[in-house]
N, C-alpha and C positions, 0 to 999 in steps of 0.2 A: 504494500500500500504506500501511497505517496505521503511523505511526512510533511504536514503543514505546520507552519510556525506563526502563531499569532502573539501579539503583544499590545502594549499601550494601555492596559487596564490600570485601575487605581481607584482612589477615593475622591469623590467630588460632591459638592453641595447641590441640592435641588436647583435646577435651572442652569447648571453648569454644562460643560461640554468635554468630550473625550474623543480621540481619534484612535481607532484600532487598526493597525496594519496587519496584513496577512501575506506571508510569502508562500507561493505555490511553486515548489521546485520543478515540477513537471507539468506543463500545460499541454494537454492532449485531449483526445476524445473522452478519456476517462475523467478528465477534469474540465470539461466544457462548461460546466456550471460551477461557480464559486459563490458561496454565500455564508451566512451565519445563522446559528441557532443559539439559544441561551437556556439556562436552567437556574431559576432562583431557589432559595432555600425552601424546601418542602413543596416545590412545584414540579410539574412535569416539564419535559422538554418542550420548548416553544420556538418555532421557526421565526426568524427575524427578517431575513432578506435573501434573495437569490439574484444572481447575475448570469445571464446566458446570452452570449453574442450581442451584447449591447442592450438586451431587454432586461428590465428589472422587475422584481416582484417583492412587494413589501407587505409584511403583516400589518393588520389594521392598527394595533397599538403603537406602532412606530412611524406610521405614515406622516410625512410632513416634518418629522423630527430627525430621522436617520437617513443617511445617504451613502450608498455604496459606489465606489469609483474604482476604475482600473487605472492605476498609475503607470504601469509598465506591463510587459508580457507576463511577468510572474509576481507582480505586486498589486494587491488590492487594499483599499482602505475603507473602513466603516466610520464615517463621521457621525457622531451622536451629539445632538444639541437638545437643549431644554430637557435635560435629564430629570427623571422623577424617581422617587424611592422605589417604585415598583419595577424600575428597570434594573435593579440590583440583581446580580447573578453572575454565573460563570458564562462567558461568551466563547463560543467555539467557531473557528473558521472551518468551513466544510466544503466538500465538493460532491458533484453528482454528474451523471453522464448524459442526461437528457433534459430537454426543455420542460417536459411535463413534470419530471421529478423536481426540477428546480422551482417551478411554480408552486409545487405542493410542499416544498421544503423537505423533501425526502432525500436526504443526503446519505451517502454510502461510505464516506471517509471524513475524518475531522482531526483537528489538532489536539493539543493538550489543554487548551482553554486559558483564558485570562480573566481574572476577577475584576468585576466592576461593582463598586459600592457607592450608592447615592444616599447620603444621609446628612442631617444637620449636625 
């Protein structure tokens, strides 16, 4: 499996911003979709965003606040603005092989995760 490396997590106050970079070592058919999911304390996995050949898919809770960008062939960034306490959780950069999977946040590979904490 492709080893994904995400970083940029940390602690921030409500209303603050964070940017999470994700390095995708191998960009191929197997990694045509790059996105993120998250998991908060005591919560189930929740898809955040998917990026497939320029098309983006955002989960409702983050629409208008989060933006995924492809900065280079192997580097993606998740810009998170207007952060809320409910955004707290471990964020995982992830990949999938199809547009459909990407749109449904059905990822088949992901990194080690980076902790994002939003609190006062």
